[in-house]
C-alpha positions as CSV (number, residue, x, y, z in Angstrom):
1,D,-332.3,-86.8,-178.0
2,T,-331.1,-83.2,-177.8
3,T,-329.0,-82.2,-174.8
4,A,-328.7,-78.5,-174.1
5,V,-325.2,-77.3,-173.4
6,P,-325.3,-74.6,-170.7
7,A,-323.9,-71.2,-171.7
8,A,-320.7,-70.0,-170.1
9,P,-321.4,-67.6,-167.3
10,D,-320.6,-63.9,-168.1
11,S,-317.7,-64.0,-165.7
12,A,-315.8,-66.7,-167.6
13,P,-313.0,-65.3,-169.7
14,A,-313.4,-65.8,-173.4
15,L,-310.7,-67.9,-175.0
16,S,-308.5,-65.8,-177.2
17,A,-305.2,-66.0,-179.0
18,D,-302.1,-66.3,-176.8
19,T,-301.2,-62.9,-175.5
20,T,-298.2,-63.9,-173.5
21,V,-295.4,-61.3,-173.5
22,V,-291.9,-62.3,-172.5
23,A,-290.6,-59.5,-170.3
24,D,-287.2,-61.0,-169.7
25,V,-285.3,-64.2,-170.0
26,V,-283.3,-66.0,-167.3
27,V,-279.9,-66.9,-168.7
28,A,-278.4,-68.4,-165.5
29,V,-279.3,-69.0,-161.8
30,V,-276.7,-68.4,-159.1
31,G,-277.9,-69.9,-155.8
32,N,-281.5,-68.6,-155.8
33,R,-280.9,-65.5,-157.8
34,P,-281.6,-65.4,-161.5
35,V,-279.3,-63.7,-164.0
36,L,-281.5,-61.9,-166.6
37,A,-280.8,-61.2,-170.2
38,S,-281.6,-57.6,-169.4
39,Q,-278.7,-57.5,-167.0
40,V,-276.4,-58.7,-169.8
41,D,-277.8,-56.1,-172.2
42,E,-277.3,-53.4,-169.5
43,E,-273.6,-54.4,-169.2
44,L,-273.2,-54.4,-173.0
45,F,-274.8,-50.9,-173.2
46,S,-272.6,-49.7,-170.4
47,R,-269.5,-50.9,-172.2
48,Q,-270.6,-49.2,-175.4
49,A,-271.2,-45.9,-173.5
50,Q,-267.6,-46.2,-172.2
51,G,-266.4,-46.4,-175.8
52,V,-265.9,-50.2,-176.0
53,K,-266.6,-51.4,-179.6
54,L,-268.7,-54.5,-179.6
55,P,-268.0,-57.2,-182.3
56,D,-270.0,-56.9,-185.6
57,T,-270.5,-60.6,-186.1
58,P,-273.1,-62.7,-184.4
59,E,-270.4,-65.1,-183.2
60,G,-268.3,-62.3,-181.8
61,L,-271.3,-60.8,-180.0
62,L,-272.3,-64.2,-178.6
63,A,-268.7,-64.6,-177.2
64,V,-268.9,-61.2,-175.5
65,R,-272.4,-62.0,-174.1
66,R,-271.0,-65.3,-172.7
67,E,-268.1,-63.3,-171.1
68,V,-270.5,-60.9,-169.6
69,I,-272.7,-63.7,-168.2
70,S,-269.6,-65.3,-166.7
71,S,-268.6,-62.0,-165.1
72,I,-272.1,-61.5,-163.6
73,I,-272.1,-65.0,-162.2
74,D,-268.6,-64.5,-160.7
75,E,-269.8,-61.3,-159.1
76,E,-273.0,-62.9,-157.7
77,L,-271.0,-65.7,-156.3
78,L,-268.8,-63.2,-154.4
79,V,-271.8,-61.3,-153.1
80,Q,-273.5,-64.5,-151.9
81,Q,-270.4,-65.7,-150.2
82,A,-269.9,-62.3,-148.5
83,L,-273.5,-62.3,-147.3
84,R,-272.9,-65.7,-145.7
85,D,-269.7,-64.5,-143.9
86,T,-270.8,-63.0,-140.6
87,A,-267.4,-61.2,-140.3
88,I,-268.2,-59.1,-143.4
89,T,-270.4,-56.1,-142.7
90,V,-271.5,-53.2,-144.9
91,T,-273.4,-50.4,-143.1
92,D,-276.4,-48.6,-144.6
93,Q,-274.7,-45.3,-143.8
94,E,-271.6,-46.0,-145.8
95,I,-273.7,-47.1,-148.7
96,A,-275.9,-44.0,-148.4
97,D,-272.9,-41.8,-148.3
98,G,-271.4,-43.3,-151.4
99,V,-274.7,-43.1,-153.3
100,E,-275.2,-39.5,-152.3
101,Q,-271.6,-38.6,-153.5
102,Q,-272.2,-40.4,-156.8
103,V,-275.6,-38.8,-157.4
104,R,-274.1,-35.3,-156.7
105,K,-271.3,-36.0,-159.1
106,V,-273.6,-37.2,-161.9
107,R,-276.2,-34.4,-161.2
108,A,-273.4,-31.8,-161.5
109,N,-272.9,-32.7,-165.1
110,F,-276.3,-31.2,-166.0
111,A,-277.4,-27.5,-166.1
112,S,-280.9,-28.2,-165.0
113,E,-283.0,-30.8,-163.2
114,V,-285.0,-31.4,-166.4
115,D,-281.8,-32.2,-168.3
116,Y,-280.8,-34.6,-165.5
117,K,-284.1,-36.4,-165.5
118,N,-284.2,-36.6,-169.3
119,E,-280.7,-38.2,-169.3
120,L,-281.8,-40.7,-166.6
121,R,-284.8,-41.7,-168.7
122,K,-282.5,-42.2,-171.7
123,A,-280.5,-44.5,-169.4
124,G,-283.6,-46.5,-168.5
125,F,-284.5,-44.9,-165.2
126,Q,-288.0,-43.5,-164.9
127,T,-287.2,-41.3,-161.9
128,P,-284.2,-40.1,-160.0
129,E,-285.4,-42.3,-157.1
130,E,-285.2,-45.4,-159.3
131,Y,-281.7,-44.4,-160.2
132,R,-280.8,-44.0,-156.5
133,R,-282.2,-47.4,-155.7
134,W,-280.2,-49.0,-158.5
135,L,-277.1,-47.2,-157.4
136,T,-277.7,-48.3,-153.8
137,D,-277.8,-51.9,-154.9
138,Q,-274.7,-51.6,-157.0
139,Q,-272.8,-49.9,-154.2
140,R,-273.8,-52.5,-151.7
141,R,-272.8,-55.4,-154.0
142,A,-269.5,-53.8,-154.8
143,A,-268.7,-53.2,-151.2
144,L,-269.6,-56.8,-150.3
145,Q,-267.3,-58.1,-153.1
146,N,-264.4,-55.9,-152.0
147,R,-264.7,-56.8,-148.4
148,L,-264.8,-60.5,-149.2
149,V,-261.7,-60.2,-151.4
150,D,-259.9,-58.2,-148.8
151,K,-260.8,-60.8,-146.1
152,L,-259.6,-63.6,-148.3
153,R,-256.3,-61.9,-148.9
154,T,-255.9,-61.2,-145.1
155,D,-256.7,-64.8,-144.3
156,G,-254.1,-65.9,-146.8
157,K,-256.7,-67.7,-149.0
158,L,-256.2,-65.4,-151.9
159,K,-252.7,-64.7,-153.1
160,A,-251.4,-62.5,-155.9
161,V,-250.1,-64.4,-158.8
162,A,-247.2,-63.0,-160.7
163,P,-247.9,-62.7,-164.5
164,T,-246.1,-65.0,-166.8
165,E,-243.7,-63.7,-169.5
166,Q,-246.4,-64.2,-172.1
167,E,-249.0,-62.2,-170.1
């Protein structure tokens, strides 16, 4: 007895080797927002660009990565708390003004628009608009964090601590 096996229709995808590509890795989740390995890398690159020397050993680099992850988590917790607090407001206009000022400041460092765009690409931004969107997000997050800290101080929930002799 021979049983014919029907041929796969032309529209069926052929089985092939796994072509999965990992675009990024989630290193933590704060609330419902992931902290990505690329964010940690961006912070490390930013520190290097500011002249900070990163450790040469894998253990030292891992310790710095953990410190950066902790810092990103702390910042995200502040942002999320500020977003929940209805007394804290950040207007689109104040963010737009701050972004415009920063863009003008950065752009003034370059002789031509081509040089400016090339430097943005080196920094990982495909277009000046992408840089502007990133900067807008950064400005909004910083403003929310600052407003929350100011409110906590005003409410007496955050007090300055005098450093110890050792510190």
